[in-house]
C-alpha positions in Angstrom: 99.0 110.1 160.4 97.9 113.4 159.6 95.4 114.0 156.7 95.2 117.1 154.7 92.1 118.2 152.8 93.4 119.9 149.6 89.6 120.4 148.0 87.1 118.0 145.8 88.7 114.5 146.1 92.5 115.8 146.5 93.9 114.2 150.1 97.5 115.0 151.4 98.3 112.2 153.5 101.8 112.1 156.2 102.9 109.1 157.8 105.3 108.8 159.9 108.1 109.0 157.2 106.3 109.4 153.9 104.2 112.0 151.9 101.3 110.5 149.6 98.9 113.1 147.7 95.9 111.4 146.3 93.6 112.5 143.1 95.6 115.8 142.6 92.8 118.2 141.1 93.9 121.5 142.5 94.7 123.8 139.4 91.2 123.4 137.7 89.5 123.8 141.1 88.7 127.4 141.8 87.8 126.8 145.4 91.2 125.6 146.2 93.2 128.8 144.7 94.8 129.2 147.8 96.6 125.9 147.7 100.4 126.0 146.6 100.7 123.2 144.4 104.3 123.9 143.4 104.7 123.6 147.3 103.9 120.1 148.1 106.2 117.3 148.6 105.3 113.6 147.8 106.8 110.5 148.2 103.5 108.8 146.4 101.0 109.8 144.0 97.6 107.3 144.5 95.0 107.7 141.9 91.4 106.1 142.4 90.3 106.4 138.3 90.9 108.1 135.4 88.2 111.0 135.6 90.0 114.5 135.1 89.1 115.7 138.4 91.1 113.4 139.9 94.0 113.2 137.7 94.7 117.0 136.3 97.7 117.7 138.5 99.4 114.5 138.4 102.0 115.5 135.7 103.0 119.0 137.5 103.1 116.9 141.0 105.4 114.2 139.3 107.6 116.9 137.7 108.2 118.4 141.2 108.6 115.3 142.4 110.5 112.9 140.3 111.5 110.3 142.9 107.5 110.0 143.5 106.1 106.6 142.4 102.3 106.5 140.9 100.3 103.9 142.5 96.8 102.9 140.6 95.1 100.7 138.5 97.2 98.7 135.7 95.6 100.9 132.8 96.4 104.3 134.5 100.0 103.2 135.4 100.5 102.4 132.2 99.0 105.4 130.4 101.4 107.8 132.8 104.4 105.6 132.0 104.1 107.0 128.5 104.9 110.2 130.2 107.8 109.1 131.8 105.9 108.9 135.3 107.0 105.5 136.9 104.4 103.6 138.8 103.5 100.8 140.6 99.9 98.6 139.1 97.5 97.2 141.3 94.1 95.4 140.4 90.8 94.6 142.4 91.4 93.0 145.6 95.2 93.1 145.2 97.4 94.5 147.9 101.2 95.3 148.0 103.1 96.4 151.3 105.2 99.6 150.3 107.8 101.1 152.9 104.6 103.2 154.5 102.7 100.2 154.9 100.2 98.6 152.8 97.5 99.7 150.1 94.8 97.3 149.0 93.1 98.1 146.0 89.0 97.7 146.4 86.0 97.8 144.2 84.0 101.0 143.2 81.2 101.6 141.6 82.0 104.2 139.0 83.2 105.1 135.7 86.6 105.8 134.4 88.2 107.5 131.5 91.6 109.1 131.1 91.4 112.9 129.9 92.5 111.9 126.1 89.7 109.1 125.9 91.9 106.3 126.7 90.5 103.4 128.7 91.0 103.9 132.2 90.3 100.4 133.8 87.9 100.2 136.5 87.6 102.4 139.3 88.7 101.6 142.9 89.2 102.8 146.0 92.1 101.9 148.8 92.4 100.7 152.1 95.6 102.2 153.6 97.4 100.2 156.4 100.4 101.8 158.1 101.7 100.0 161.6 99.5 102.1 163.8 96.3 103.4 161.3 94.0 102.0 158.7 92.1 104.4 156.5 89.4 103.6 153.7 89.6 106.0 150.6 86.5 104.8 148.8 87.3 107.2 146.2 84.3 108.1 143.6 81.6 105.1 144.4 77.9 104.4 144.9 76.8 102.6 148.0 77.9 99.2 147.0 77.2 96.0 149.6 81.3 95.3 148.6 82.2 97.5 151.4 81.0 94.9 153.7 84.3 92.9 152.5 86.4 95.3 153.8 85.7 94.7 157.7 86.3 91.3 156.8 89.5 91.5 154.7 91.1 94.4 156.4 92.2 95.7 159.7 89.7 97.8 162.0 89.2 101.2 160.2 90.1 104.1 161.9 88.7 106.6 159.7 86.5 106.3 156.3 86.6 108.6 153.5 83.8 108.8 151.6 82.3 111.1 148.6 79.2 112.6 149.9 78.0 115.4 147.1 75.4 113.0 145.3 74.8 113.5 141.7 78.0 111.8 140.7 78.5 109.5 143.7 76.8 108.6 146.5 75.3 111.2 148.6 75.5 111.9 152.7 72.5 109.5 153.4 74.2 106.9 151.5 77.8 107.4 153.0 75.9 107.1 156.3 75.2 103.5 155.1 78.4 102.6 154.1 79.7 103.7 157.1 77.8 100.5 158.9 79.1 98.3 156.0 82.5 99.0 156.9 82.2 99.3 160.6 83.6 102.6 160.9 81.4 106.1 162.6 84.1 108.6 161.9 84.4 109.8 158.4 85.8 112.3 156.7 83.6 113.5 153.5 85.1 114.8 150.3 84.0 115.1 146.8 81.5 117.9 147.4 80.7 121.7 146.5 83.7 121.9 143.5 80.6 122.0 141.1 77.0 123.1 141.2 75.7 119.7 141.1 77.4 118.8 144.0 76.9 121.7 146.2 76.3 119.9 150.0 74.1 121.5 152.7 76.7 121.0 155.3 74.5 121.1 158.4 71.8 119.1 157.0 74.5 116.5 156.2 76.1 116.8 159.6 73.2 116.7 161.3 72.0 113.3 159.4 75.3 111.9 160.6 74.6 112.8 164.5 71.2 111.5 163.8 72.8 108.0 163.4 75.1 108.3 165.9 78.0 109.0 163.8 80.7 111.7 163.1 80.9 113.7 159.8 83.7 115.6 159.5 83.8 118.2 157.0 87.3 120.4 156.4 87.9 123.8 155.0 90.3 123.4 151.8 93.9 123.5 153.2 92.9 122.3 156.9 94.1 118.8 158.3 93.2 116.1 161.0 95.3 113.8 162.9 94.4 110.4 163.6 
């Protein structure tokens, strides 16, 4: 599995035969100006919640990839269906097997409203399980004890992806605790630097993780890791 960081909370995930994009927010992110959104190929679009900094480019991605299926909660899937975008709705605690593997929609502590003010349902995260790997994409969330349910209900994680920018989500200190809750010491950080309130001290964050015997991966926008 290859995961490319496209800035903010946007991820491009390539499994053996499938391409997934998570929370596309590229055109509104000046830090991602070098990313050619129109060149992205996606089979699936995953949305954690309805905030504009997670859904801004859904319509463009869908237009460029008309066969792509949107996966999110019921309310978000219904909202995008009025724009002609096909989707598969999930709700909290539910999972579904797709051709690339299984997605489980799990709790997140945040808020959710769509760009036009419509109700965006409850925010969530995803546990992505393929035949060879398992990744937790937390979405925008506070630290929550619900995370302790993930190792009880899902396969062992190969990677946890946590927001670490603080202010709107948990910061890196709480993300370190979250890694204990999900039994995964390899963490990819996201949701930082995009706006002034979430500017990250990278050295301090990585030092904190190292002091706890954990690894915090911080990718440049456009860079990737393979797991």
